[in-house]
C-alpha positions in Angstrom: 1.2 -11.7 -12.4 0.9 -8.0 -12.3 3.5 -7.4 -15.0 1.4 -9.6 -17.4 -2.0 -8.2 -16.3 -4.2 -7.5 -19.3 -6.6 -4.8 -18.2 -9.4 -3.5 -20.4 -9.9 0.2 -20.9 -13.2 0.0 -18.9 -11.6 -1.8 -16.0 -8.7 0.7 -15.9 -11.2 3.6 -16.0 -13.2 2.0 -13.2 -10.1 1.5 -11.1 -9.1 5.1 -11.5 -12.6 6.5 -10.8 -12.8 4.2 -7.7 -9.4 5.4 -6.4 -10.2 9.1 -6.9 -13.6 8.4 -5.3 -11.9 7.0 -2.2 -9.8 10.2 -2.0 -12.8 12.5 -2.3 -15.4 10.6 -0.3 -17.7 12.7 1.9 -16.4 13.2 5.5 -17.9 14.4 8.7 -16.5 17.5 10.4 -14.7 15.2 12.9 -13.1 13.2 10.0 -12.1 16.4 8.2 -10.4 17.6 11.4 -8.6 14.4 12.0 -7.4 14.2 8.4 -6.2 17.8 8.6 -4.3 17.0 11.8 -2.6 13.9 10.2 -1.6 16.0 7.1 -0.2 18.7 9.3 1.8 16.2 11.5 3.1 14.3 8.5 3.9 17.3 6.3 1.5 16.4 3.5 0.6 19.6 1.7 -2.3 20.4 -0.7 0.3 20.3 -3.5 1.3 16.7 -2.5 -2.3 15.6 -2.4 -2.9 17.2 -5.9 0.2 15.6 -7.3 -1.0 12.2 -6.0 -4.4 12.7 -7.5 -2.9 13.7 -10.8 -0.7 10.6 -10.8 -3.8 8.4 -10.2 -5.7 10.0 -13.1 -2.7 9.6 -15.4 -2.4 5.9 -14.6 -2.1 3.6 -17.7 -1.3 -0.1 -18.4 2.4 0.6 -18.4 2.2 1.9 -14.8 1.1 -1.5 -13.7 4.1 -3.2 -15.3 6.5 -0.6 -13.9 4.9 -1.0 -10.4 5.4 -4.8 -10.7 9.1 -4.3 -11.5 9.5 -2.1 -8.5 7.8 -4.6 -6.3 10.0 -7.4 -7.5 13.2 -5.4 -6.8 12.2 -4.8 -3.1 12.7 -7.4 -0.4 9.5 -8.4 1.4 9.5 -7.5 5.1 6.8 -8.5 7.5 6.3 -7.8 11.2 4.4 -10.3 13.4 3.5 -9.7 17.0 3.2 -12.9 19.0 4.6 -14.6 22.0 8.1 -15.8 21.9 7.0 -19.3 22.4 4.5 -19.2 19.5 7.2 -17.9 17.1 9.6 -20.5 18.3 7.0 -23.2 17.7 6.3 -21.8 14.2 10.0 -21.9 13.4 10.2 -25.6 14.1 8.0 -26.1 11.0 10.1 -23.8 8.8 13.3 -24.5 6.9 16.5 -23.1 8.3 16.7 -20.3 5.7 13.2 -19.2 6.4 13.3 -18.9 10.2 11.3 -16.0 11.8 13.6 -13.6 13.6 12.4 -13.1 17.1 12.9 -9.7 18.8 11.8 -9.3 22.3 10.0 -6.0 22.8 
């Protein structure tokens, strides 16, 4: 699993460069405006974005193991949108302790 992942220096460097490349990919004027609006509405500042970029660049093998530990300590939550009937049908095939909770919206 992730905590036992053996990643080479080249693969780690490629992952880091790819992640930073995704952050800095060219955008049209419309995309820039939309991204600026989203940052404004969510309170993301230039400092936040720079801190995130710095964290990506500083990623090492130990970060993968630490991330795996954090993931294991968190419960998994999933939301599914379907008809009530479809969810009830799915529940008939699941054990009692794994039933899908149905909330009518």
